[in-house]
Each structure stands twice: as structure tokens, then as C-alpha cells.
DRENDO-1510 file (C-alpha; in Angstrom, 1 decimal, always signed):
<recs>
REC; n; res; u; v; w
REC; 1; MET; +21.5; -15.3; -30.4 .
REC; 2; LEU; +21.0; -14.8; -26.7 .
REC; 3; SER; +17.6; -16.4; -26.7 .
REC; 4; LYS; +19.1; -19.5; -28.4 .
REC; 5; ALA; +21.9; -19.7; -25.9 .
REC; 6; LEU; +19.5; -19.4; -23.0 .
REC; 7; GLN; +17.3; -22.1; -24.6 .
REC; 8; LYS; +20.2; -24.5; -25.0 .
REC; 9; LEU; +21.3; -23.9; -21.4 .
REC; 10; SER; +17.8; -24.4; -20.1 .
REC; 11; GLU; +17.3; -27.7; -21.9 .
REC; 12; GLN; +20.7; -29.0; -20.7 .
REC; 13; ALA; +19.8; -28.0; -17.1 .
REC; 14; LEU; +16.5; -29.9; -17.2 .
REC; 15; GLU; +18.2; -33.0; -18.6 .
REC; 16; ALA; +20.8; -32.8; -15.9 .
REC; 17; LEU; +18.0; -32.5; -13.3 .
REC; 18; LYS; +16.4; -35.7; -14.7 .
REC; 19; GLN; +19.6; -37.7; -14.4 .
REC; 20; HIS; +20.3; -36.2; -10.9 .
REC; 21; HIS; +16.9; -37.4; -9.5 .
REC; 22; THR; +17.2; -40.9; -10.8 .
REC; 23; GLN; +20.2; -41.3; -8.5 .
REC; 24; ARG; +19.1; -39.3; -5.4 .
REC; 25; SER; +16.3; -39.5; -2.9 .
REC; 26; TYR; +14.8; -36.7; -0.9 .
REC; 27; ARG; +13.4; -36.6; +2.6 .
REC; 28; PRO; +9.6; -36.6; +2.8 .
REC; 29; VAL; +7.6; -33.7; +4.3 .
REC; 30; PRO; +4.1; -33.9; +5.9 .
REC; 31; ALA; +1.3; -34.4; +3.5 .
REC; 32; ARG; -1.3; -33.0; +5.7 .
REC; 33; GLY; -1.6; -29.4; +6.8 .
REC; 34; GLN; -4.0; -26.7; +7.9 .
REC; 35; HIS; -4.6; -23.7; +5.7 .
REC; 36; VAL; -5.6; -20.5; +7.6 .
REC; 37; GLY; -6.8; -17.3; +5.9 .
REC; 38; VAL; -9.0; -14.3; +6.5 .
REC; 39; PRO; -11.5; -13.1; +7.5 .
REC; 40; GLN; -12.5; -16.0; +9.7 .
REC; 41; LEU; -8.9; -17.0; +10.2 .
REC; 42; LYS; -10.2; -20.4; +11.4 .
REC; 43; SER; -10.5; -22.4; +8.2 .
REC; 44; GLU; -11.0; -26.1; +8.8 .
REC; 45; ALA; -8.1; -28.5; +8.3 .
REC; 46; ARG; -8.2; -30.0; +4.9 .
REC; 47; GLU; -6.3; -32.6; +2.9 .
REC; 48; ALA; -3.5; -30.6; +1.3 .
REC; 49; SER; +0.1; -31.2; +0.4 .
REC; 50; LEU; +2.5; -28.6; +1.6 .
REC; 51; VAL; +4.7; -29.6; -1.4 .
REC; 52; PRO; +2.9; -30.7; -4.6 .
REC; 53; LYS; +3.4; -34.0; -6.3 .
REC; 54; THR; +6.5; -34.3; -8.4 .
REC; 55; PRO; +7.6; -36.4; -11.3 .
REC; 56; TYR; +10.1; -38.0; -8.9 .
REC; 57; GLY; +7.7; -39.2; -6.2 .
REC; 58; GLU; +5.0; -37.7; -4.0 .
REC; 59; HIS; +5.7; -35.1; -1.3 .
REC; 60; LYS; +9.4; -34.9; -1.8 .
REC; 61; GLU; +11.3; -31.9; -0.6 .
REC; 62; TRP; +14.1; -30.2; -2.6 .
REC; 63; GLY; +15.0; -27.1; -0.7 .
REC; 64; LEU; +16.9; -24.0; -1.8 .
REC; 65; THR; +20.2; -25.3; -0.4 .
REC; 66; ASP; +19.9; -28.5; -2.5 .
REC; 67; GLN; +18.9; -26.4; -5.6 .
REC; 68; TYR; +21.9; -24.0; -5.4 .
REC; 69; ARG; +24.3; -26.9; -4.6 .
REC; 70; PHE; +23.0; -28.7; -7.7 .
REC; 71; ILE; +23.4; -25.5; -9.9 .
REC; 72; ASN; +26.9; -24.9; -8.6 .
REC; 73; GLN; +28.1; -28.5; -9.0 .
REC; 74; GLU; +26.2; -29.6; -12.1 .
REC; 75; ILE; +25.1; -26.6; -14.2 .
REC; 76; LYS; +27.9; -24.1; -13.9 .
REC; 77; THR; +30.4; -26.7; -15.2 .
REC; 78; LEU; +28.5; -26.9; -18.5 .
REC; 79; SER; +30.1; -25.1; -21.5 .
REC; 80; SER; +26.6; -23.7; -22.4 .
REC; 81; TYR; +26.6; -21.9; -19.0 .
REC; 82; ALA; +29.8; -20.0; -19.7 .
REC; 83; TYR; +28.7; -19.2; -23.2 .
REC; 84; CYS; +25.3; -17.9; -22.1 .
REC; 85; SER; +26.9; -15.9; -19.3 .
REC; 86; GLY; +29.3; -14.2; -21.7 .
REC; 87; THR; +26.6; -13.5; -24.2 .
REC; 88; ILE; +24.5; -11.8; -21.6 .
REC; 89; ALA; +27.5; -9.7; -20.4 .
REC; 90; ARG; +28.2; -8.6; -24.0 .
REC; 91; SER; +24.6; -7.9; -25.0 .
REC; 92; PHE; +23.7; -5.8; -21.9 .
REC; 93; LYS; +27.2; -4.4; -21.3 .
REC; 94; ILE; +27.4; -5.6; -17.7 .
REC; 95; SER; +30.2; -7.5; -15.9 .
REC; 96; ARG; +30.2; -11.3; -15.4 .
REC; 97; GLU; +30.0; -10.6; -11.6 .
REC; 98; HIS; +26.6; -9.0; -12.1 .
REC; 99; VAL; +25.4; -11.7; -14.6 .
REC; 100; GLU; +26.2; -14.5; -12.2 .
REC; 101; PRO; +23.5; -14.0; -9.5 .
REC; 102; ARG; +20.8; -13.2; -12.1 .
REC; 103; LEU; +21.5; -16.2; -14.2 .
REC; 104; THR; +21.7; -18.4; -11.1 .
REC; 105; ARG; +18.3; -17.1; -10.0 .
REC; 106; TYR; +16.8; -17.9; -13.4 .
REC; 107; LEU; +18.1; -21.4; -13.2 .
REC; 108; GLN; +16.8; -21.9; -9.7 .
REC; 109; VAL; +13.3; -20.8; -10.7 .
REC; 110; LEU; +13.4; -23.0; -13.8 .
REC; 111; LEU; +14.6; -26.1; -12.0 .
REC; 112; SER; +12.3; -25.6; -9.0 .
REC; 113; THR; +9.3; -25.0; -11.2 .
REC; 114; TYR; +10.0; -28.1; -13.3 .
REC; 115; PHE; +10.7; -30.2; -10.2 .
REC; 116; HIS; +7.2; -29.3; -8.8 .
REC; 117; GLY; +5.3; -30.8; -11.7 .
REC; 118; GLN; +5.6; -28.5; -14.7 .
REC; 119; ASP; +6.5; -29.8; -18.2 .
REC; 120; PRO; +9.5; -28.6; -20.3 .
REC; 121; SER; +7.2; -26.0; -22.1 .
REC; 122; ILE; +7.9; -23.7; -19.2 .
REC; 123; VAL; +11.3; -22.8; -20.7 .
REC; 124; ALA; +9.9; -20.4; -23.3 .
REC; 125; PRO; +7.8; -18.2; -21.0 .
REC; 126; LEU; +10.4; -18.2; -18.2 .
REC; 127; SER; +13.3; -17.3; -20.6 .
REC; 128; GLN; +11.2; -14.5; -22.1 .
REC; 129; THR; +10.5; -13.1; -18.7 .
REC; 130; PHE; +14.2; -13.3; -17.8 .
REC; 131; LEU; +15.2; -11.4; -20.9 .
REC; 132; GLN; +12.6; -8.7; -20.1 .
REC; 133; ASP; +14.2; -8.4; -16.6 .
REC; 134; LEU; +17.6; -8.0; -18.2 .
REC; 135; LYS; +16.4; -5.2; -20.5 .
REC; 136; GLY; +15.1; -3.3; -17.5 .
REC; 137; GLU; +11.6; -3.1; -18.8 .
REC; 138; PRO; +8.7; -2.3; -16.4 .
REC; 139; ILE; +7.4; -5.4; -14.6 .
REC; 140; HIS; +3.8; -6.5; -14.4 .
REC; 141; TRP; +2.8; -6.6; -10.7 .
REC; 142; VAL; -0.4; -8.0; -9.1 .
REC; 143; ILE; -1.1; -6.4; -5.8 .
REC; 144; LYS; -3.4; -7.5; -3.0 .
REC; 145; GLY; -3.7; -5.4; +0.2 .
REC; 146; ALA; -5.6; -6.1; +3.4 .
REC; 147; ILE; -6.8; -2.8; +4.9 .
REC; 148; ARG; -8.8; -1.5; +7.8 .
REC; 149; GLY; -10.8; +1.7; +8.2 .
REC; 150; VAL; -13.1; +1.3; +5.3 .
REC; 151; ALA; -15.9; -1.2; +4.7 .
REC; 152; LEU; -18.3; -2.0; +1.8 .
REC; 153; GLU; -22.0; -1.6; +1.9 .
REC; 154; ASN; -22.9; -4.3; -0.6 .
REC; 155; ASN; -21.1; -4.9; -3.9 .
REC; 156; PRO; -17.4; -4.6; -4.6 .
REC; 157; CYS; -16.3; -1.1; -5.4 .
REC; 158; ARG; -14.3; -0.6; -8.6 .
REC; 159; PHE; -12.7; +2.8; -9.3 .
REC; 160; GLY; -10.4; +2.9; -12.3 .
REC; 161; LYS; -8.1; -0.2; -12.3 .
REC; 162; TYR; -8.6; -0.6; -8.5 .
REC; 163; LEU; -11.0; -3.0; -6.8 .
REC; 164; LEU; -12.2; -2.9; -3.2 .
REC; 165; ARG; -14.0; -6.0; -2.0 .
REC; 166; ARG; -14.9; -7.8; +1.2 .
REC; 167; PRO; -12.4; -10.3; +2.6 .
REC; 168; VAL; -13.1; -14.0; +1.9 .
REC; 169; THR; -11.7; -17.2; +3.3 .
REC; 170; GLY; -8.5; -17.9; +1.5 .
REC; 171; ASP; -7.2; -14.3; +1.3 .
REC; 172; PHE; -3.6; -14.3; +2.6 .
REC; 173; GLU; -3.9; -18.0; +3.3 .
REC; 174; VAL; -0.9; -19.5; +5.0 .
REC; 175; ALA; -0.1; -23.2; +5.3 .
REC; 176; GLN; +0.7; -24.7; +8.7 .
REC; 177; GLY; +1.7; -28.2; +9.8 .
REC; 178; VAL; -0.8; -30.4; +11.7 .
REC; 179; GLN; +1.1; -29.5; +14.9 .
REC; 180; GLY; +1.4; -25.8; +14.0 .
REC; 181; THR; +0.0; -23.6; +16.8 .
REC; 182; ALA; +1.2; -20.2; +15.6 .
REC; 183; PRO; -1.7; -17.8; +15.1 .
REC; 184; HIS; -2.4; -16.3; +11.7 .
REC; 185; PRO; -0.6; -12.9; +11.3 .
REC; 186; LEU; -3.9; -11.2; +10.6 .
REC; 187; ARG; -5.7; -12.7; +13.6 .
REC; 188; ALA; -5.0; -9.6; +15.8 .
REC; 189; ASN; -5.8; -7.2; +12.9 .
REC; 190; PRO; -8.6; -8.7; +10.7 .
REC; 191; PRO; -9.1; -6.5; +7.6 .
REC; 192; SER; -12.4; -4.9; +6.7 .
REC; 193; ALA; -11.6; -4.8; +3.0 .
REC; 194; ILE; -9.3; -6.1; +0.3 .
REC; 195; LEU; -7.7; -3.8; -2.2 .
REC; 196; GLU; -6.6; -5.4; -5.5 .
REC; 197; PHE; -5.0; -3.9; -8.6 .
REC; 198; ALA; -2.4; -4.6; -11.3 .
REC; 199; THR; +0.3; -2.2; -12.4 .
REC; 200; HIS; +3.6; -1.9; -14.2 .
REC; 201; ALA; +6.7; -0.7; -12.3 .
REC; 202; LEU; +10.4; -1.2; -12.3 .
REC; 203; ASP; +10.7; -2.2; -8.7 .
REC; 204; HIS; +8.7; -2.8; -5.5 .
REC; 205; TYR; +9.4; +0.7; -4.2 .
REC; 206; VAL; +7.3; +2.3; -7.0 .
REC; 207; VAL; +4.6; -0.3; -6.4 .
REC; 208; ARG; +4.4; +0.6; -2.7 .
REC; 209; GLN; +4.3; +4.3; -3.5 .
REC; 210; GLU; +1.2; +3.7; -5.7 .
REC; 211; TYR; -0.4; +1.6; -2.9 .
REC; 212; ALA; +0.3; +4.3; -0.3 .
REC; 213; GLY; -1.2; +6.9; -2.6 .
REC; 214; ILE; -4.5; +4.9; -2.8 .
REC; 215; LEU; -4.6; +4.6; +1.0 .
REC; 216; ASN; -4.0; +8.4; +1.2 .
REC; 217; LEU; -6.9; +9.0; -1.1 .
REC; 218; LEU; -9.2; +6.7; +0.9 .
REC; 219; ARG; -8.3; +8.7; +4.1 .
REC; 220; LEU; -9.2; +11.9; +2.3 .
REC; 221; PHE; -12.4; +10.6; +0.7 .
REC; 222; ARG; -14.1; +10.3; +4.1 .
REC; 223; VAL; -12.8; +10.5; +7.7 .
REC; 224; GLY; -11.5; +7.0; +8.1 .
REC; 225; SER; -8.5; +5.4; +9.9 .
REC; 226; VAL; -7.5; +3.6; +6.7 .
REC; 227; ARG; -4.3; +1.6; +7.2 .
REC; 228; SER; -2.7; -1.5; +5.6 .
REC; 229; VAL; -2.3; -4.6; +7.7 .
REC; 230; ALA; -0.9; -6.8; +4.9 .
REC; 231; LEU; +0.4; -6.3; +1.4 .
REC; 232; LEU; +1.1; -9.2; -1.1 .
REC; 233; SER; +3.1; -8.2; -4.1 .
REC; 234; THR; +3.4; -10.7; -7.0 .
REC; 235; PRO; +5.7; -9.7; -9.9 .
REC; 236; HIS; +5.8; -11.3; -13.3 .
REC; 237; SER; +9.6; -11.5; -13.0 .
REC; 238; ILE; +12.5; -13.8; -12.4 .
REC; 239; ILE; +14.8; -11.3; -10.5 .
REC; 240; GLN; +12.1; -9.6; -8.5 .
REC; 241; THR; +10.4; -11.8; -5.9 .
REC; 242; ALA; +7.0; -12.0; -4.4 .
REC; 243; GLY; +6.4; -11.4; -0.7 .
REC; 244; VAL; +4.0; -10.5; +2.0 .
REC; 245; LEU; +4.4; -7.6; +4.4 .
REC; 246; TYR; +2.4; -7.7; +7.6 .
REC; 247; SER; +1.9; -4.7; +10.0 .
REC; 248; ALA; +3.6; -5.0; +13.3 .
REC; 249; GLY; +1.6; -4.8; +16.5 .
REC; 250; PRO; -2.0; -3.7; +16.9 .
REC; 251; ALA; -3.6; -1.5; +14.3 .
REC; 252; PRO; -6.3; +0.7; +16.0 .
REC; 253; THR; -9.0; +2.1; +13.8 .
REC; 254; PRO; -11.1; +4.6; +15.7 .
REC; 255; TYR; -12.8; +5.8; +12.5 .
REC; 256; VAL; -14.4; +3.4; +10.0 .
REC; 257; TYR; -16.6; +4.5; +7.1 .
REC; 258; THR; -18.6; +2.5; +4.7 .
REC; 259; LEU; -18.4; +2.9; +0.9 .
REC; 260; ARG; -21.8; +2.8; -0.7 .
REC; 261; ASP; -22.6; +1.7; -4.2 .
REC; 262; ALA; -23.3; +5.3; -5.1 .
REC; 263; ASP; -19.8; +6.3; -4.1 .
REC; 264; GLN; -18.1; +4.5; -7.0 .
REC; 265; ALA; -18.4; +7.4; -9.5 .
REC; 266; GLY; -17.2; +10.0; -7.0 .
REC; 267; LEU; -14.3; +7.9; -5.9 .
REC; 268; ALA; -13.2; +7.3; -9.5 .
REC; 269; CYS; -13.4; +11.0; -10.2 .
REC; 270; PHE; -11.5; +11.8; -7.0 .
REC; 271; LEU; -8.8; +9.2; -8.0 .
REC; 272; GLU; -8.4; +10.7; -11.4 .
REC; 273; HIS; -7.8; +14.2; -10.2 .
REC; 274; HIS; -5.6; +13.6; -7.1 .
REC; 275; LEU; -3.7; +10.3; -7.4 .
REC; 276; SER; -0.5; +11.9; -8.7 .
REC; 277; CYS; -0.5; +14.3; -5.7 .
REC; 278; ALA; -1.6; +11.6; -3.2 .
REC; 279; THR; +1.4; +9.4; -4.0 .
REC; 280; ARG; +3.7; +12.3; -2.9 .
REC; 281; LEU; +1.9; +13.2; +0.4 .
REC; 282; ASP; +4.2; +10.8; +2.3 .
REC; 283; ASN; +7.4; +12.2; +0.8 .
REC; 284; ILE; +7.8; +15.6; +2.4 .
REC; 285; GLY; +11.5; +15.8; +1.6 .
REC; 286; ASP; +10.9; +15.5; -2.2 .
REC; 287; THR; +9.1; +18.8; -2.3 .
REC; 288; GLY; +12.1; +20.9; -1.1 .
REC; 289; GLY; +9.9; +22.6; +1.5 .
REC; 290; LYS; +9.2; +25.6; -0.6 .
REC; 291; ASP; +6.0; +24.9; -2.6 .
REC; 292; ALA; +2.4; +24.4; -1.6 .
REC; 293; LEU; +2.7; +20.7; -1.6 .
REC; 294; ALA; +5.4; +20.9; +1.1 .
REC; 295; LEU; +2.9; +22.7; +3.4 .
REC; 296; ILE; +0.1; +20.2; +2.5 .
REC; 297; CYS; +2.4; +17.2; +3.2 .
REC; 298; LEU; +3.2; +18.6; +6.7 .
REC; 299; ALA; -0.5; +19.2; +7.4 .
REC; 300; TYR; -1.4; +15.8; +6.0 .
REC; 301; LYS; +1.1; +14.1; +8.3 .
REC; 302; THR; -0.6; +15.7; +11.3 .
REC; 303; TYR; -4.0; +14.6; +9.9 .
REC; 304; THR; -2.8; +11.1; +9.5 .
REC; 305; LEU; -1.3; +11.0; +13.0 .
REC; 306; ALA; -4.7; +12.0; +14.3 .
REC; 307; LEU; -6.4; +9.1; +12.4 .
REC; 308; LEU; -3.8; +6.4; +13.0 .
REC; 309; GLY; -2.0; +7.5; +16.2 .
REC; 310; PRO; -2.5; +5.9; +19.6 .
REC; 311; GLY; -4.1; +8.9; +21.2 .
REC; 312; GLY; -7.8; +9.3; +22.2 .
REC; 313; ALA; -10.4; +11.7; +21.1 .
REC; 314; ARG; -8.8; +14.7; +22.7 .
REC; 315; SER; -5.5; +14.0; +21.0 .
REC; 316; GLN; -7.3; +13.6; +17.6 .
REC; 317; LEU; -9.1; +16.9; +18.2 .
REC; 318; LEU; -5.9; +18.8; +19.0 .
REC; 319; LEU; -4.1; +17.4; +16.0 .
REC; 320; ALA; -7.0; +18.3; +13.7 .
REC; 321; LEU; -6.8; +21.9; +15.0 .
REC; 322; ALA; -3.1; +22.0; +14.4 .
REC; 323; CYS; -3.7; +20.7; +10.8 .
REC; 324; LEU; -6.2; +23.6; +10.2 .
REC; 325; GLU; -3.9; +26.2; +11.7 .
REC; 326; ALA; -1.0; +25.0; +9.5 .
REC; 327; LEU; -3.1; +25.4; +6.3 .
REC; 328; LEU; -5.3; +28.4; +7.1 .
REC; 329; LEU; -3.1; +30.7; +9.2 .
REC; 330; ARG; +0.2; +32.4; +8.2 .
REC; 331; ALA; +3.2; +31.6; +10.4 .
REC; 332; GLN; +3.0; +35.0; +12.2 .
REC; 333; GLU; -0.8; +34.5; +12.8 .
REC; 334; ARG; -0.6; +31.2; +14.6 .
REC; 335; ASN; +0.3; +32.5; +18.0 .
REC; 336; ALA; -1.5; +35.8; +17.7 .
REC; 337; VAL; -4.5; +36.8; +19.8 .
REC; 338; ASP; -6.7; +37.1; +16.8 .
REC; 339; GLY; -5.7; +33.7; +15.4 .
REC; 340; ALA; -9.0; +32.0; +16.3 .
REC; 341; PRO; -11.3; +34.6; +14.6 .
REC; 342; LEU; -9.1; +34.5; +11.5 .
REC; 343; LEU; -9.2; +30.7; +11.4 .
REC; 344; HIS; -13.0; +30.7; +11.9 .
REC; 345; ARG; -13.6; +33.2; +9.1 .
REC; 346; ARG; -11.4; +31.4; +6.6 .
REC; 347; LEU; -12.7; +28.0; +7.4 .
REC; 348; SER; -16.3; +29.3; +7.1 .
REC; 349; ASN; -15.6; +30.8; +3.7 .
REC; 350; LEU; -13.9; +27.6; +2.6 .
REC; 351; LEU; -16.8; +25.4; +3.7 .
REC; 352; CYS; -19.3; +27.7; +2.0 .
REC; 353; GLY; -17.3; +27.7; -1.2 .
REC; 354; CYS; -17.3; +23.9; -1.1 .
REC; 355; GLY; -21.0; +23.7; -0.5 .
REC; 356; ALA; -20.7; +22.5; +3.1 .
REC; 357; ALA; -22.6; +23.9; +6.0 .
REC; 358; PRO; -20.3; +26.2; +8.0 .
REC; 359; HIS; -22.8; +27.1; +10.9 .
REC; 360; SER; -21.2; +24.7; +13.3 .
REC; 361; ALA; -17.6; +25.7; +12.6 .
REC; 362; ALA; -17.6; +28.6; +15.1 .
REC; 363; SER; -18.8; +26.5; +18.1 .
REC; 364; SER; -16.6; +23.6; +17.2 .
REC; 365; LEU; -13.5; +25.7; +16.8 .
REC; 366; GLN; -14.2; +27.5; +20.1 .
REC; 367; GLN; -14.6; +24.2; +22.0 .
REC; 368; ALA; -11.3; +23.0; +20.4 .
REC; 369; TYR; -9.5; +26.1; +21.6 .
REC; 370; ASP; -10.9; +25.7; +25.1 .
REC; 371; ILE; -9.9; +22.1; +25.2 .
REC; 372; ARG; -6.3; +23.0; +24.1 .
REC; 373; THR; -6.1; +25.7; +26.7 .
REC; 374; ALA; -7.2; +23.2; +29.4 .
REC; 375; HIS; -4.6; +20.7; +28.0 .
REC; 376; ARG; -1.8; +23.2; +28.3 .
REC; 377; HIS; -2.8; +23.8; +31.9 .
REC; 378; LEU; -2.7; +20.1; +32.6 .
REC; 379; LEU; -6.4; +19.9; +33.3 .
REC; 380; GLU; -7.5; +16.3; +33.0 .
REC; 381; SER; -10.9; +15.4; +31.5 .
REC; 382; THR; -13.1; +12.7; +33.0 .
REC; 383; GLU; -13.9; +9.5; +31.1 .
REC; 384; VAL; -17.4; +10.8; +30.3 .
REC; 385; GLU; -16.0; +14.1; +29.0 .
REC; 386; ALA; -13.5; +12.2; +26.9 .
REC; 387; GLN; -16.4; +10.2; +25.3 .
REC; 388; SER; -18.3; +13.4; +24.6 .
REC; 389; LEU; -15.3; +14.7; +22.6 .
REC; 390; ILE; -15.6; +11.9; +19.9 .
REC; 391; PRO; -18.3; +13.7; +17.8 .
REC; 392; LEU; -16.4; +17.0; +18.1 .
REC; 393; ALA; -13.1; +15.3; +17.1 .
REC; 394; GLN; -14.8; +13.7; +14.1 .
REC; 395; ALA; -16.3; +17.1; +13.0 .
REC; 396; MET; -12.9; +18.8; +13.3 .
REC; 397; LEU; -11.2; +16.0; +11.4 .
REC; 398; ASN; -13.8; +16.3; +8.7 .
REC; 399; ALA; -13.1; +20.0; +8.4 .
REC; 400; ALA; -9.4; +19.3; +8.2 .
REC; 401; ARG; -10.1; +16.7; +5.5 .
REC; 402; ILE; -12.1; +19.1; +3.4 .
REC; 403; THR; -9.4; +21.8; +3.8 .
REC; 404; LEU; -6.6; +19.4; +2.8 .
REC; 405; MET; -8.5; +18.4; -0.4 .
REC; 406; ALA; -9.3; +22.1; -1.2 .
REC; 407; PHE; -5.6; +22.9; -0.9 .
REC; 408; LEU; -4.6; +19.9; -3.0 .
REC; 409; HIS; -6.9; +21.1; -5.8 .
REC; 410; ALA; -5.8; +24.7; -5.6 .
REC; 411; ALA; -2.1; +24.0; -5.2 .
REC; 412; GLU; -1.9; +22.9; -8.8 .
REC; 413; CYS; -2.3; +26.5; -10.0 .
REC; 414; THR; -1.5; +28.9; -7.1 .
REC; 415; THR; +0.5; +29.4; -3.9 .
REC; 416; PRO; -0.5; +29.0; -0.3 .
REC; 417; GLU; -0.4; +32.8; +0.2 .
REC; 418; ALA; -2.7; +33.2; -2.7 .
REC; 419; ILE; -5.1; +30.6; -1.4 .
REC; 420; ILE; -5.3; +32.4; +2.0 .
REC; 421; ALA; -5.9; +35.7; +0.2 .
REC; 422; THR; -8.7; +34.1; -1.7 .
REC; 423; LEU; -10.2; +32.8; +1.6 .
REC; 424; ASP; -10.1; +36.3; +3.0 .
REC; 425; ASP; -12.1; +37.6; -0.1 .
REC; 426; GLY; -15.1; +35.5; +0.7 .
REC; 427; SER; -16.9; +32.3; -0.3 .
REC; 428; ARG; -17.6; +33.5; -3.9 .
REC; 429; SER; -13.9; +33.8; -4.6 .
REC; 430; VAL; -13.4; +30.3; -3.1 .
REC; 431; GLN; -16.1; +28.9; -5.4 .
REC; 432; ARG; -14.1; +30.2; -8.4 .
REC; 433; LEU; -10.8; +28.8; -7.0 .
REC; 434; LEU; -12.3; +25.4; -6.4 .
REC; 435; LYS; -14.3; +25.1; -9.6 .
REC; 436; GLY; -14.3; +21.5; -10.7 .
REC; 437; ALA; -12.8; +20.2; -7.5 .
REC; 438; ASP; -15.7; +17.8; -6.7 .
REC; 439; ILE; -14.8; +17.5; -3.1 .
REC; 440; PRO; -16.8; +14.8; -1.3 .
REC; 441; LEU; -18.4; +16.3; +1.8 .
</recs>
């Protein structure tokens, strides 16, 4: 009954639109424009209409104000509108006040789509989508993210339902008038890769959580300053709307790594094991502060600040050291005299248990502690010394990355105290704890 009521209202609305446009004229808009996209961000001007041809003349504008005025004056006075609104309210047990904006939004999408050149057959799919929205069913979303900090060696990299590819002209394309001089939003932060995937979710918040989880995984797969500079979300929905979010200001990426063709299998396995945890790494408050994930979230926040923050190599080095101390030292050990030897021993056992070479851990840690001591005494480093810290900072960040991944794997079955006790037992105990972890080194 509801679908028939919605069908009748839709047909009457389209008929009213036809009659309306035989009596009215609309102001023309420019027929020429410049489309700018990434990665070049300098696409040549091309013949393109900013508003498509319509059944009522070429390049005519019918803005939102005109559309909603038409709906209020012409459609809401129809008896079919009142009947459809009441049927929706009874069927889904919601008040008329809540039905009003949703039904108005449906009519606006229907009329605007038809005005811009579609035939009446659009009624069936649009009404079906609207009914799914009213039922509260998960929505199909198509996501495209422009990211920095990771590049591709050759071919696109597919891991699970996610695709990483190189940017092409037309990605995040925007239309500007002939006289438009505003730079493209991505000109200052050109992406190194495009992340694409489709998912089902109730709202945009859940979609952004999944997107953030993939970025977290890419930061942990290798040492990379992986960040989003643009996110385009397109829902198959009437009520939910599409939109683009651009990052504000410059997006420094001191560390960029390249995904090789051989990395696809490892990345897919890594995704399968850790995506559920990775989506929670940004939500420290959700853990209650009492479990292993709360500790990992705090350490990961420090690691991310090192990768994405404005500081130089020394700041990155000190933050990586703080991340290691948060994970590998107990609270009472962090300010103790023997904190450095304990950290070195546990980190060496962890690296051995993961199959990484631990021989450079001692010298790297000692240098890091010396630099922190100099920092506390306000001793400034020269520019040459600062440049020499970059390899050391990257090595410490890699150690922090491996430690975070080891804790993520072990936290599923044990506590932080038990993990530290295992690290004190030696590398063989660590191997048993991390069996099946497949940590990329």
C-alpha cells in the first residue's frame, strides 16, 4: 500500500513539474567551464556544460530554492501528498513532523533528477531506495579517498575489497567557470595514491571509521606518514547525501613507502587479522582505559603524532622512544635508572621473536636516550646533526611499529602484564606468543 501511495504521489509530482515548466523560464548559466582534477591539477579547459541539457531547454538553472518553493506551493497541496505522509507515519510509527523533511527530500531528488534529463522510469528505483532508507537498512556506500604517504610500484594493489591505485586526471574533479581562478583544493596536497572501496553502513560515521581503520593499517604495514587529504563518500540513498571532505592546511609526509606487487598477499593477510582492532585505535575512550587495547591506543596515538606531526627528526625520534616505553615498560619502570637496559632487553627479545635483526637496537636506543637527555637540558642540535637523525628516527619508528603490531596480535588473548612477562622470558617465549602473527618487517 505504501509503495502504491508513493508511486501515485511521484507521478502527480512529475506531471505538475511538466505543467510548471511550460509557464516559467529560468535564467541561463555559463555553458563553458574548466574541469580540474588530480594528479596534474591542470586539466585543459574543455567544452562542458555546468548544468546538463534538460527537456525544457539547454543550460537552464533550477536551484534548490526554486525546487523547495515548487514543492511547498504545488506538491504539498495535493491530496496524494497528505495520504502518502500519513501512510509512512503509520507504517514506520513515526510522527508527521519526522516524515515531512524525509518526504520533501525524496521529492526534491525526484524532481531535480527528472529535470536534468531523466525519464519517468526513475520513479521505481528512487522510491525503492527511499523505502529502504525509511526501514533503516544499511546503505551501500562507494568510497574514494585521496591519500599521501604510500605510493605504488607498478600495478594497482588490491587487498580484500579495497583497491589502491595511482591518481589519474579526473579524480576529485571540480568544475569552475571560465573566469574561475580558485586553485583546486588538492593543489597544495597532491595525493600519491587513491583508495577505493564499497561498503554497507547505516551512516557516514561508520564509513569514516572503516576508512580510518584502513589508514591505520597502512601506517602499521610500513613506516609511512599515511594521511587522507580528501574523502568522497557516495551513498545509494535519498536521505544520506554525498560529499567531499578536504584536509585543511598543509599535509607534511616525511615518510613515504612504496607498495610492491609482492606486498598484496601480505597486506591482505594483515588486513584480515587486524582490521577490527585498527578501526578502534583512534577511539581511546571506547576501551574504558583498563584493557590492553587502551594501552595500545595511547601508544599508537604517540606513534601517529611522530608520523604526522609538524616536528622534525628529533621530535619523531623522541616520540618513537615514548611509544616504546609506554608498551615495554611498566609504569614504575619508566623513570627508573634501569629503564634503558630493561627496554633494550625486551625490545631485543621482541625483535628476535618476530624474526627481525635486533643487533642495532642497543646503539639506537642509547643514542635516543642521549638525544632526549640533551633535549631536556635545552641543548640545540645543528642542522647537520638534525639531518643525521633521520635514519635513526626511522629505525626507532620501525621498532615502535613492530612492537605495536606484536601487542595488537597478543592483546587478543592476554594482558599487557603477561606480554611483558613473556618478553622477559626470552625470544622463544615471544615466538610462541606471536605464532601466526605474520608481522611485516
